[in-house]
TIPA-590064 format. One line per field, with one value per residue: residue number from 1; residue in three letters; y, x, z of N, C-alpha, C in turn. Coordinates in steps of 0.02 Angstrom, whole numbers, plus 50000, padded with zeros to 5 digits. Example, Ala and Ser with C-alpha at 12.3 -4.5 7.8 and 13.67 -1.06 7.14 Angstrom:
<rs>
nr c(1, 2);
rest c(ALA, SER);
n_v c(49716, 49888);
n_u c(50660, 50642);
n_w c(50390, 50354);
ca_v c(49775, 49947);
ca_u c(50615, 50684);
ca_w c(50390, 50357);
c_v c(49835, 50002);
c_u c(50660, 50645);
c_w c(50390, 50394);
</rs>
This chain:
<rs>
nr c(1, 2, 3, 4, 5, 6, 7, 8, 9, 10, 11, 12, 13, 14, 15, 16, 17, 18, 19, 20, 21, 22, 23, 24, 25, 26, 27, 28, 29, 30, 31, 32, 33, 34, 35, 36, 37, 38, 39, 40, 41, 42, 43, 44, 45, 46, 47, 48, 49, 50, 51, 52, 53, 54, 55, 56, 57, 58, 59, 60, 61, 62, 63, 64, 65, 66, 67, 68, 69, 70, 71, 72, 73, 74, 75, 76, 77, 78, 79, 80, 81, 82, 83, 84, 85, 86, 87, 88, 89, 90, 91, 92, 93, 94, 95, 96, 97, 98, 99, 100, 101, 102, 103, 104, 105, 106, 107, 108, 109, 110, 111, 112, 113, 114, 115, 116, 117, 118, 119, 120, 121, 122, 123, 124, 125, 126, 127, 128, 129, 130, 131, 132, 133, 134, 135, 136, 137, 138, 139, 140, 141, 142, 143, 144, 145, 146, 147, 148, 149, 150, 151, 152, 153, 154, 155, 156, 157, 158, 159, 160, 161, 162, 163, 164, 165, 166, 167, 168, 169, 170, 171, 172, 173, 174, 175, 176, 177, 178, 179, 180, 181, 182, 183, 184, 185, 186, 187, 188, 189, 190);
rest c(UNK, UNK, UNK, UNK, UNK, UNK, UNK, UNK, UNK, UNK, UNK, UNK, UNK, UNK, UNK, UNK, UNK, UNK, UNK, UNK, UNK, UNK, UNK, UNK, UNK, UNK, UNK, UNK, UNK, UNK, UNK, UNK, UNK, UNK, UNK, UNK, UNK, UNK, UNK, UNK, UNK, UNK, UNK, UNK, UNK, UNK, UNK, UNK, UNK, UNK, UNK, UNK, UNK, UNK, UNK, UNK, UNK, UNK, UNK, UNK, UNK, UNK, UNK, UNK, UNK, UNK, UNK, UNK, UNK, UNK, UNK, UNK, UNK, UNK, UNK, UNK, UNK, UNK, UNK, UNK, UNK, UNK, UNK, UNK, UNK, UNK, UNK, UNK, UNK, UNK, UNK, UNK, UNK, UNK, UNK, UNK, UNK, UNK, UNK, UNK, UNK, UNK, UNK, UNK, UNK, UNK, UNK, UNK, UNK, UNK, UNK, UNK, UNK, UNK, UNK, UNK, UNK, UNK, UNK, UNK, UNK, UNK, UNK, UNK, UNK, UNK, UNK, UNK, UNK, UNK, UNK, UNK, UNK, UNK, UNK, UNK, UNK, UNK, UNK, UNK, UNK, UNK, UNK, UNK, UNK, UNK, UNK, UNK, UNK, UNK, UNK, UNK, UNK, UNK, UNK, UNK, UNK, UNK, UNK, UNK, UNK, UNK, UNK, UNK, UNK, UNK, UNK, UNK, UNK, UNK, UNK, UNK, UNK, UNK, UNK, UNK, UNK, UNK, UNK, UNK, UNK, UNK, UNK, UNK, UNK, UNK, UNK, UNK, UNK, UNK);
n_v c(48686, 48837, 48987, 49109, 49043, 49023, 49137, 49193, 49111, 49151, 49286, 49269, 49203, 49299, 49398, 49327, 49322, 49464, 49473, 49402, 49489, 49575, 49548, 49548, 49689, 49781, 49847, 49827, 49785, 49868, 49784, 49704, 49786, 49806, 49692, 49667, 49771, 49710, 49594, 49630, 49689, 49589, 49540, 49641, 49618, 49479, 49494, 49573, 49507, 49397, 49462, 49538, 49654, 49762, 49812, 49904, 49924, 49807, 49712, 49704, 49661, 49531, 49464, 49473, 49397, 49293, 49233, 49247, 49279, 49379, 49362, 49264, 49309, 49437, 49403, 49355, 49468, 49568, 49476, 49555, 49673, 49623, 49668, 49648, 49482, 49463, 49544, 49477, 49340, 49359, 49423, 49325, 49229, 49301, 49334, 49207, 49160, 49261, 49252, 49114, 49147, 49241, 49165, 49068, 49142, 49197, 49062, 49028, 49129, 49103, 48980, 49008, 49132, 49051, 48953, 49003, 49098, 49254, 49420, 49438, 49311, 49242, 49098, 49084, 48994, 48873, 48940, 48964, 48842, 48806, 48894, 48864, 48733, 48768, 48857, 48778, 48703, 48820, 48866, 48785, 48818, 48950, 48943, 48870, 48958, 49056, 48986, 48982, 49120, 49146, 49045, 49115, 49226, 49190, 49144, 49260, 49317, 49227, 49245, 49388, 49374, 49294, 49381, 49490, 49412, 49382, 49517, 49535, 49451, 49494, 49613, 49560, 49516, 49403, 49238, 49141, 49010, 49020, 49084, 48993, 48891, 48964, 48995, 48873, 48820, 48926, 48894, 48763, 48803, 48812);
n_u c(50642, 50720, 50667, 50728, 50766, 50652, 50582, 50685, 50671, 50553, 50573, 50663, 50570, 50467, 50564, 50601, 50465, 50474, 50572, 50527, 50441, 50525, 50608, 50533, 50534, 50512, 50633, 50788, 50935, 50890, 50808, 50911, 50960, 50853, 50833, 50940, 50923, 50832, 50892, 50987, 50925, 50843, 50972, 51005, 50907, 50914, 51042, 51000, 50921, 51000, 51075, 51192, 51295, 51277, 51335, 51301, 51381, 51472, 51395, 51356, 51469, 51483, 51366, 51384, 51511, 51471, 51379, 51445, 51476, 51371, 51325, 51231, 51103, 51112, 51101, 50966, 50914, 50938, 50886, 50765, 50772, 50730, 50615, 50448, 50399, 50529, 50524, 50406, 50473, 50601, 50574, 50501, 50597, 50710, 50631, 50621, 50753, 50779, 50720, 50749, 50894, 50867, 50832, 50940, 51031, 50974, 50975, 51100, 51157, 51081, 51111, 51257, 51246, 51169, 51239, 51333, 51408, 51482, 51489, 51646, 51710, 51680, 51652, 51691, 51697, 51633, 51524, 51480, 51473, 51353, 51268, 51252, 51192, 51086, 51028, 50977, 50865, 50803, 50762, 50631, 50574, 50542, 50459, 50359, 50297, 50268, 50158, 50079, 50050, 49976, 49860, 49818, 49782, 49672, 49587, 49547, 49473, 49373, 49312, 49273, 49188, 49081, 49046, 48987, 48892, 48805, 48757, 48690, 48595, 48528, 48476, 48390, 48394, 48459, 48390, 48354, 48401, 48470, 48568, 48629, 48672, 48760, 48857, 48896, 48963, 49070, 49136, 49190, 49284, 49395);
n_w c(46939, 46989, 47037, 46984, 46872, 46809, 46797, 46701, 46603, 46551, 46526, 46408, 46332, 46292, 46227, 46128, 46048, 46020, 45944, 45835, 45788, 45756, 45665, 45539, 45512, 45373, 45297, 45247, 45333, 45448, 45510, 45579, 45655, 45738, 45795, 45863, 45966, 46040, 46093, 46170, 46265, 46327, 46375, 46461, 46547, 46590, 46660, 46763, 46843, 46887, 46949, 46909, 46838, 46701, 46551, 46410, 46298, 46313, 46309, 46177, 46126, 46168, 46115, 46000, 45989, 46021, 45939, 45821, 45645, 45557, 45445, 45382, 45443, 45385, 45241, 45244, 45271, 45167, 45059, 45052, 44990, 44854, 44741, 44772, 44796, 44857, 44995, 45058, 45077, 45130, 45247, 45317, 45341, 45407, 45514, 45566, 45601, 45675, 45794, 45830, 45852, 45958, 46069, 46075, 46115, 46236, 46312, 46314, 46421, 46528, 46560, 46593, 46680, 46799, 46820, 46910, 46839, 46767, 46695, 46696, 46707, 46577, 46461, 46313, 46222, 46263, 46261, 46140, 46073, 46165, 46113, 45975, 45991, 46041, 45952, 45843, 45927, 45943, 45827, 45810, 45926, 45888, 45779, 45829, 45911, 45835, 45771, 45878, 45904, 45782, 45795, 45906, 45850, 45767, 45856, 45929, 45818, 45792, 45923, 45897, 45785, 45845, 45951, 45848, 45796, 45900, 45921, 45817, 45842, 45951, 45908, 45824, 45687, 45653, 45677, 45828, 45795, 45679, 45738, 45836, 45735, 45661, 45771, 45820, 45683, 45690, 45810, 45780, 45705, 45776);
ca_v c(48732, 48878, 49051, 49149, 49020, 49027, 49205, 49213, 49077, 49193, 49351, 49248, 49189, 49362, 49415, 49278, 49362, 49524, 49458, 49371, 49548, 49638, 49510, 49564, 49733, 49780, 49890, 49792, 49808, 49901, 49735, 49678, 49827, 49805, 49628, 49667, 49799, 49666, 49550, 49689, 49708, 49525, 49517, 49676, 49590, 49421, 49514, 49603, 49442, 49361, 49520, 49556, 49723, 49747, 49877, 49894, 49910, 49744, 49664, 49698, 49618, 49460, 49442, 49459, 49349, 49201, 49214, 49236, 49319, 49394, 49358, 49230, 49353, 49495, 49382, 49355, 49537, 49579, 49469, 49597, 49706, 49599, 49669, 49591, 49436, 49463, 49576, 49430, 49290, 49392, 49453, 49258, 49212, 49353, 49320, 49134, 49150, 49308, 49212, 49073, 49172, 49266, 49096, 49030, 49185, 49178, 49006, 49019, 49177, 49078, 48932, 49046, 49155, 49002, 48905, 49043, 49130, 49319, 49447, 49429, 49246, 49200, 49050, 49105, 48939, 48844, 48981, 48954, 48767, 48796, 48948, 48808, 48678, 48804, 48878, 48718, 48708, 48889, 48871, 48746, 48844, 49009, 48917, 48852, 49025, 49093, 48953, 49003, 49182, 49136, 49029, 49153, 49281, 49146, 49137, 49311, 49330, 49197, 49278, 49446, 49358, 49276, 49449, 49520, 49366, 49388, 49564, 49525, 49399, 49537, 49654, 49524, 49515, 49335, 49191, 49094, 48949, 49045, 49111, 48937, 48852, 48991, 48982, 48810, 48826, 48959, 48855, 48706, 48813, 48809);
ca_u c(50669, 50714, 50627, 50762, 50775, 50577, 50593, 50728, 50643, 50491, 50614, 50676, 50512, 50441, 50596, 50584, 50412, 50482, 50623, 50496, 50414, 50577, 50634, 50477, 50531, 50526, 50684, 50855, 50981, 50857, 50787, 50949, 50962, 50794, 50845, 51006, 50899, 50796, 50924, 51015, 50855, 50843, 51028, 51008, 50853, 50935, 51081, 50975, 50896, 51042, 51121, 51257, 51316, 51265, 51358, 51289, 51443, 51507, 51337, 51362, 51520, 51478, 51315, 51428, 51553, 51435, 51334, 51479, 51477, 51296, 51318, 51176, 51045, 51118, 51074, 50896, 50890, 50961, 50823, 50699, 50768, 50710, 50543, 50395, 50416, 50591, 50519, 50402, 50538, 50660, 50544, 50486, 50657, 50725, 50597, 50629, 50814, 50795, 50681, 50792, 50948, 50867, 50808, 50989, 51066, 50955, 50995, 51185, 51173, 51036, 51171, 51310, 51227, 51135, 51303, 51380, 51454, 51486, 51537, 51709, 51723, 51628, 51686, 51671, 51705, 51579, 51452, 51485, 51446, 51282, 51235, 51255, 51151, 51012, 51001, 50923, 50810, 50771, 50713, 50568, 50537, 50512, 50404, 50294, 50276, 50232, 50094, 50043, 50021, 49930, 49813, 49786, 49747, 49613, 49536, 49512, 49449, 49306, 49273, 49256, 49134, 49033, 48997, 48940, 48824, 48761, 48725, 48639, 48528, 48497, 48428, 48319, 48406, 48450, 48339, 48399, 48409, 48523, 48635, 48657, 48684, 48833, 48898, 48922, 49015, 49136, 49159, 49198, 49340, 49445);
ca_w c(46914, 47028, 47029, 46938, 46809, 46780, 46769, 46653, 46534, 46532, 46492, 46342, 46277, 46279, 46192, 46053, 46015, 46004, 45880, 45780, 45757, 45728, 45606, 45491, 45490, 45300, 45288, 45251, 45393, 45497, 45540, 45615, 45720, 45791, 45829, 45916, 46016, 46068, 46128, 46221, 46311, 46346, 46405, 46517, 46606, 46620, 46704, 46821, 46877, 46923, 47014, 46866, 46807, 46643, 46514, 46347, 46261, 46329, 46287, 46108, 46105, 46201, 46088, 45928, 45984, 46025, 45864, 45765, 45587, 45567, 45369, 45369, 45448, 45340, 45190, 45240, 45267, 45107, 45021, 45059, 44930, 44790, 44743, 44787, 44838, 44918, 45061, 45106, 45088, 45170, 45309, 45354, 45334, 45456, 45590, 45605, 45612, 45742, 45856, 45848, 45870, 46024, 46116, 46096, 46166, 46314, 46333, 46342, 46469, 46577, 46583, 46607, 46762, 46833, 46840, 46939, 46792, 46774, 46637, 46691, 46692, 46524, 46425, 46251, 46176, 46277, 46250, 46066, 46077, 46190, 46062, 45918, 46006, 46070, 45896, 45823, 45953, 45940, 45756, 45821, 45971, 45853, 45745, 45871, 45941, 45762, 45757, 45942, 45872, 45735, 45822, 45954, 45806, 45748, 45922, 45940, 45761, 45804, 45971, 45882, 45752, 45896, 45971, 45791, 45786, 45961, 45923, 45760, 45858, 45991, 45868, 45790, 45625, 45649, 45733, 45877, 45771, 45636, 45796, 45847, 45670, 45645, 45825, 45810, 45634, 45700, 45873, 45741, 45664, 45842);
c_v c(48790, 48935, 49095, 49107, 49015, 49090, 49224, 49175, 49130, 49263, 49331, 49226, 49254, 49395, 49386, 49325, 49412, 49520, 49434, 49430, 49585, 49615, 49544, 49642, 49741, 49814, 49841, 49811, 49832, 49851, 49697, 49722, 49825, 49743, 49628, 49707, 49763, 49628, 49588, 49682, 49652, 49512, 49556, 49637, 49534, 49451, 49529, 49554, 49388, 49407, 49537, 49625, 49725, 49825, 49858, 49871, 49836, 49696, 49642, 49666, 49548, 49429, 49423, 49399, 49276, 49188, 49208, 49280, 49320, 49396, 49317, 49277, 49416, 49460, 49378, 49432, 49577, 49557, 49505, 49656, 49691, 49623, 49629, 49538, 49431, 49503, 49531, 49363, 49296, 49405, 49382, 49242, 49235, 49340, 49268, 49145, 49211, 49282, 49156, 49088, 49195, 49211, 49065, 49090, 49184, 49123, 49009, 49072, 49134, 49017, 48963, 49088, 49088, 48949, 48942, 49091, 49219, 49354, 49443, 49368, 49204, 49168, 49060, 49041, 48900, 48882, 48969, 48895, 48773, 48840, 48893, 48773, 48710, 48835, 48840, 48708, 48782, 48899, 48846, 48800, 48918, 48989, 48889, 48915, 49058, 49060, 48968, 49073, 49191, 49106, 49072, 49220, 49242, 49147, 49206, 49337, 49298, 49223, 49363, 49439, 49336, 49327, 49482, 49479, 49386, 49462, 49573, 49492, 49446, 49595, 49625, 49510, 49442, 49307, 49169, 49037, 48971, 49050, 49059, 48907, 48892, 48993, 48922, 48806, 48854, 48919, 48780, 48718, 48827, 48738);
c_u c(50666, 50676, 50639, 50764, 50694, 50577, 50637, 50694, 50580, 50513, 50620, 50628, 50484, 50493, 50595, 50521, 50427, 50528, 50588, 50468, 50468, 50611, 50596, 50494, 50559, 50588, 50763, 50891, 50950, 50810, 50830, 50955, 50907, 50802, 50889, 50969, 50875, 50834, 50959, 50969, 50852, 50917, 51029, 50953, 50880, 50998, 51063, 50947, 50950, 51105, 51194, 51256, 51314, 51292, 51340, 51334, 51479, 51452, 51327, 51407, 51508, 51420, 51350, 51473, 51540, 51400, 51366, 51470, 51393, 51289, 51245, 51104, 51051, 51098, 51001, 50863, 50892, 50916, 50767, 50702, 50744, 50636, 50489, 50393, 50472, 50565, 50473, 50440, 50574, 50638, 50526, 50552, 50695, 50690, 50606, 50697, 50825, 50766, 50722, 50868, 50935, 50853, 50886, 51037, 51039, 50968, 51070, 51190, 51137, 51080, 51210, 51287, 51209, 51191, 51357, 51424, 51448, 51506, 51608, 51742, 51692, 51681, 51655, 51658, 51644, 51510, 51427, 51446, 51374, 51240, 51201, 51184, 51083, 50991, 50957, 50867, 50760, 50728, 50640, 50541, 50502, 50453, 50347, 50257, 50237, 50163, 50045, 50005, 49975, 49857, 49785, 49750, 49669, 49561, 49517, 49466, 49384, 49278, 49233, 49177, 49074, 48988, 48958, 48889, 48779, 48730, 48676, 48555, 48499, 48447, 48367, 48335, 48415, 48408, 48396, 48423, 48475, 48580, 48669, 48702, 48770, 48888, 48935, 48988, 49084, 49172, 49202, 49283, 49400, 49477);
c_w c(46966, 47004, 46975, 46877, 46771, 46756, 46713, 46593, 46513, 46503, 46411, 46291, 46263, 46226, 46129, 46025, 45992, 45946, 45832, 45734, 45727, 45663, 45542, 45466, 45420, 45269, 45300, 45301, 45445, 45542, 45596, 45671, 45767, 45824, 45883, 45971, 46067, 46112, 46162, 46279, 46354, 46400, 46472, 46576, 46629, 46666, 46778, 46872, 46914, 46951, 46963, 46841, 46727, 46610, 46432, 46286, 46249, 46311, 46213, 46091, 46135, 46148, 46014, 45928, 45997, 45962, 45806, 45717, 45590, 45475, 45351, 45395, 45409, 45263, 45184, 45239, 45204, 45043, 45008, 45009, 44862, 44788, 44746, 44835, 44883, 44989, 45101, 45111, 45143, 45249, 45361, 45377, 45408, 45512, 45611, 45634, 45673, 45798, 45876, 45888, 45944, 46073, 46119, 46133, 46231, 46346, 46360, 46402, 46529, 46605, 46628, 46692, 46817, 46855, 46878, 46901, 46798, 46719, 46636, 46678, 46628, 46475, 46354, 46198, 46197, 46269, 46165, 46052, 46107, 46132, 46005, 45920, 45999, 46010, 45858, 45847, 45945, 45866, 45771, 45879, 45933, 45806, 45770, 45907, 45892, 45765, 45814, 45926, 45828, 45761, 45876, 45906, 45786, 45793, 45923, 45875, 45763, 45856, 45946, 45819, 45793, 45933, 45929, 45788, 45849, 45959, 45862, 45794, 45915, 45963, 45823, 45714, 45611, 45690, 45796, 45854, 45723, 45675, 45809, 45802, 45669, 45693, 45814, 45743, 45656, 45765, 45841, 45724, 45709, 45841);
</rs>
């Protein structure tokens, strides 16, 4: 894998994470706007890597043309208007769709730029075909990234608890034996 492509994949990965978060914005339709900003930023960064001029207005048009109707995302966004469970269900759904879409858009532009394409010779039919295929992969990627984030949160929580235990031991509140037993229990959770 060439250096540009590796860097491009890292940009896509970070923007998928941002999209997962943006999809959780609790205000209907504001979440779509937030994800669009993330996707445009990703496109701008990818264009820069490949030495292409980026125009935001054109970027919006290309993303819309590739993704087609945003009705499915708007539906997930509007589910958030249902009191209580709607905001949770809509947020989770919108987050997953946003991550998958961002992944797919990133893959389309990496393919296009790495095969010598530029913004003047964009093949929308081929891009849509790639988008659909990569969107399905993106669902799994987004789900896996969410799991990794959750696991990272768990690791941080365990680390924080270990620090507190060590502090309690240092202050003489708990014995070395109690510390070791609690430490083992925490580490077994990982």
